[in-house]
N, C-alpha and C positions, 0 to 999 in steps of 0.2 A: 358098631356094637348094638345089639338088640337090647331093648329095655322092656321088662315085663310091665305092662300098663293096665291100669284099671279104667282109664278113659283116654281117648286121644281124638285129635282133630287133624285131618290131613287135607291139604289142598295143593294146587299147583305151586311148587316152590316153597311151601311152608308146612311145618309139622309141629304139632303141640301134643305133648304126652304128659299124663299125670301118672307117675309110676306107683307100684304097689306100696312102696314105703310111705306114700302120702296118706295122711289121715284127714278127717273132716276138721280137726282143730289145727293141724300143722300141714298145710298143703304144700306140695312141691310141683312146679311146672317146669318141664323141659322144652325149650323152644329151639327149633333148628330151621335152617333154610333162610328164607327172606321174610322179615317182618316189615311189610310195607303196605302201601295203600292199593296194591293191585288186586287184592282179594278182600274187600270190605266185609264180606260175609263171615270170614274166619275171625276178623277182629271183633265183630259183633258177638260171635259165639264166646270168645274169651271174656268179654265184658259181662255177658249174661250168665257165665258159669258160676255155680255156687262158690261163695267165699267163706273163709274161716269165720267162726263166731268171735265175739269180743274176747280179747285175751289170747287169741290164736295168732298164727303167723302164716305168711305166704312167701315162699322162696321161689324166685324166678331164675332158673339156670339158663344163662345165655351162651353157654360154651359151644353149642352147635350152631349158633346164629352166624350167618355169613354176611347178611346185609340188613340194614335198618334205615328207614327214612323218617321224615317228620311225623308221618301217621303212626309209625311204631313207637316213636318217642312220646307222642301224645297219649298213646294207649298206656304206656308205663306210668306216666304222670297221673292219668285218670285212675288207674288201679291204686296208686299210692294214696290219692285223695280219698277214694272210697274207703280204703283201709283206715285212714286217719279219722274219718267221720264215723266209722262203725267200730273202732276200737281194736283193730288187729294190725300187726306189723307187716310191712311189705319190704322185701329186700331183693336186689338184683345182683347176681353173682356170675363169675366165670366168663365175663365178656372178653372177646379177643381184643387185640390192640386197636384194630380198625374200628370195631363197634364201640369200644370204650372211648376212643378219641371223639367219635361222633356224639356219644352221650354226654361227654364232658362239656360240649357246647351248650347243652341244656342243663348243665349242673346235675346230671344224673350219674351217680356212682353207686357204691354199695348200698347206702341208704338213699332212697329216693328223696328229692329235695322238698323241704318245707316251703310253702309259699311265703313271700316276704311279709313280715309282721308289720301291720300298720302302726306308725308311731303314735304314742299317747299324746295327751295334751301338753305335758311339760316338754317332751321331746320335740313335738311340733313347734312349740314356742321357741325352744332353743335353736332349732334348725332355721326358723324364720329370722331369728336375731342374727345368726351367723351369716346367712345369705345377705341380710341387709347390711351387715358390717362389710362383707366382701364387695358388695355392689357400691357402697359408699366410697370405699378405698379406691376401687377402679374409677369411679366418677371423678374423684379428686385428682388422681394421677392424670386422667384424660384432660380435665380442666386446666391443670398446670401445663401440660405439654402443648395443648392447642393455644392457650393464651400467650405463653412465652414465644411460640413459633410465630403467632400473628404479630406480636410486638416486634420481633426480630425482622420480619418481612416488611413491616411498615417503616422501620429504620432503613432498610435496603429495598426500596420499592421495585427495583428492577427484577427482584426475585419473585414478585407476585405474578400469579397467573391472571392477568387483567381480563383476558377474554372470558375465562370461567367466572370471574367475579361479575362482569357485566351481564353474562347470561343468567346467573343466579339472581341478580338484581331485577332483571326483567321478569323472571318466573315468580319471585317473591313479592316484588313491588308493583310493577306495572299491571300484571295480571290480576292483582287484588284490589285495584283502585275502585272499581265499580261497586263490589259487594261491601267493602268497608265504608265507602262514602254513603251508600244507601242505609246501612245499619246505623251509622253514626247520626245521620240525619233523622232517622226515626227515633233514636234514643234522645236526641236533643228536643225533638217535638214532644215526646212523652214527658221529659223532665219539665219542660215549660208548661204543659197542661197541668201537671201535678202541682207545680208551684203556683200557677195562676189560680187554681181552685181555692187555695188557702189565702193567698195574698189579697184577693178581691174582698174577702170577708173583713179585712182590716183596712181596706182602702189604700194599700201600698203596692198596687199592681206594678208600679214602675220598677220595683226591685226584682221583678222576674228576670229582667235582662241580665243583671249582675249575677243572680243566683245560677241561672242556666249557663252563663259563660264560664264562671269559675268552676262549676261542677264538671263541665266538659273538659276544660283545659287541665285542671288539677287531677281529676280522678277518672272520669268515664272515658275520655278520649284515649289515654294510654292503655287503660284496662281493656276496653272493647277491642282496640286494634291488636293488642298482644294476644288476646284469646283467639281472635280470628286467624292471626298468623300462626299461632300454635296448632290450631286445628287444620289449617290449610297447608302451610309450608313446613311446620315442624314434623307433621306426619309424613310428608313427602321425603324429607331428609332421612327419617328413620327407615322407611321402606326401601329407599334407594341404597343406603349403607347396608341394611340387613340383606338385601338381595345380593349385593357384592360379597358379603360375608358368606352366604350360603353357596354362591357360585365360586367361592375361593378366589375371587378377584383381589381381595385384600391381601391374601397370602402371596398372590402373584406379584403384586406391587412390592412387597417386602423382598421377594426373591430377586426382583430386578433392581433392588437398591433404591426404590422410589419411596420416600417417606409418605405414609398415609396422611399424616397431619398436614404436611405442606401441600400435597397434591389434591386432596379431597376436602379435608376438614376446614382449613383456613379460608378458602374461597367462599364456602357456605356461611361460615361464621361472620366474615367481614361483610358479606352481602346483607345478612340480617341486620347487622349493626348500622349499616348505611341506610337501609330502606325503611326500617321500622320507625325511626324518628320522623322521617318525611311522611310516612303514612299517618303517623299520629297527628302531625300538624294539619294534614288534610282532614282527618277525622274531627279535630277540634273545630275547624272552619265549618264542616258540614253540620255538626251538632249545633253550633251557634246559629247557623242559617235556619235550621229547623225551629229553634226557639224564636228567631226573628219573625218567622211566619206566624207563629202563635201570638206573639206580642202585637204585631201590626194588624192581623186579620181577626183574631179572637178577642184580644183585649182592647183593640182600637188605639194603641199607642202610635205616636208619630214616629217616622223612621229616624229622625234626628234624636228623639228621646231614647229610643232603643240603642242607637249607636253610642250616645253619650253614656248611658248606663253601663254598656259593655266595656267601654274604654276606661271608665272610672273604676270599675271593679277589678279589672285585670291589671297585673303588675308584671314587670320583667321576671321577677322571681317565680311566678306561676309557670311561665313558659320554660324557664330553666329547669324547674322541678319536673315538668312534663318530659323534657328531653332526657334528663337523668334516668327517670323511670323507664323510658323507652329503650335506652341503651342497655340497661340492666336486664330488662325483659328479653331483649334480643339475644344477649349473651347467654342467658339461662335456657331459652328455647333451643338455640343452636347446640349447646353442649348436651342437653338432655336428649335431643334427637340423635346425636352422634353416639352417645353412650348406649342407648337402647339398641341402636342398629348394630353396634359392635358386639353386644352380648348375645346375639341370636345364636342358638344352637339347634339345628334341625332343618325342616323344610319350609314349605309355603305357609303352613299353619302357624309356625312360630313367628314368621314375618308379620302376619296379621296381629298376633298377640303383642308383639313388641311395639307395633305401631299404636295399638290401642293404649298400652301402658305408657308410651311416650306422651301421647296427647293428655292423658289424665294427669301424669306427673307434671307436665308443663303448666297446665291450668292451675294445679295446686301450688306450684312455685310462684306463678304470677299473683295469685291471691295473697299468699303469705308475704311476698315481697312488697305488694301494695300496702298491706297492713303495716309492715315494718317502716316503709317510707312515711306513712301517715304519722306514726309515732315520732319518727325522726324530725319531720319538718313542722309538726304542730306542737310537739311537746319538748323535745330535746333542743331543737333550733327553731324557736317560734318566730 
């Protein structure tokens, strides 16, 4: 059917007509053929054609359109956005079933889509609160599942994957010995220097030994070790589980009837709980050694004096407190790493974000738990 036109654009496979019924205020475009990226010049002509003034309308008739691709869909969305910004309406009508089905994927129907409205402050605050509530719920469920499964496996040790536990202990513990010992030694050295600076002014430099030893065993040893393990091993757990999630390996385990908690989570958690207290003991010794060097070489104290001051200051309760903190830190690091790994949705970029969030959350948990233990052991149970 021929249409009397006032303007038209024709190219290979595509035709655009503006019929005589079209006015400058209420324009009508008839598109036919193929609206795709094969002829970018025709698309540019449509975009540059005069548009209705504010208050007018643009009706795009797609009845004769046989084919459309992403370039054509992008053109329609661009026309709608220009209309919205300049105050005139844009409508797409008459699309065939095939063309309409394609446009529905881009949410393009009679009225071209509005861009998503950015949430306001109150909405954003509510959305963040809801996401935090859901994440907390998921974390509690995961903590309960993994803890109960670990306790059940410890009661029945033949069900444990000992080879995986040993491998994780090597990765988490043995591989971290050097860096943790070095950092703890330097921390003990620094503590002793700071204490010596003030103690010398009052003539009580002998108390540097007790101050350094107690500080390392009660607080700095467990804290430094846990932060190092969170950054080193907690991030590795998150990235490994997140990669399994992205590659659908977690779903494959479920399809095969293999529980994720028993096969993956429990070995990692038990390895952390076994190795972190041992690493903490080593960190305590390394820190005390750093203080011993300061006391004997800088302050000029005898070796026997330093050793006696250390033994007099430390009590079995200090060591037990250090071990309780280490086990709690290990439990939290393991569960946080597993939680963020299982929540990943997307590709490699999301794995990196989950790993970063896991380390930050683990360190926050360690600091908060350390503060809570200080209140518990110094105020509640003095």
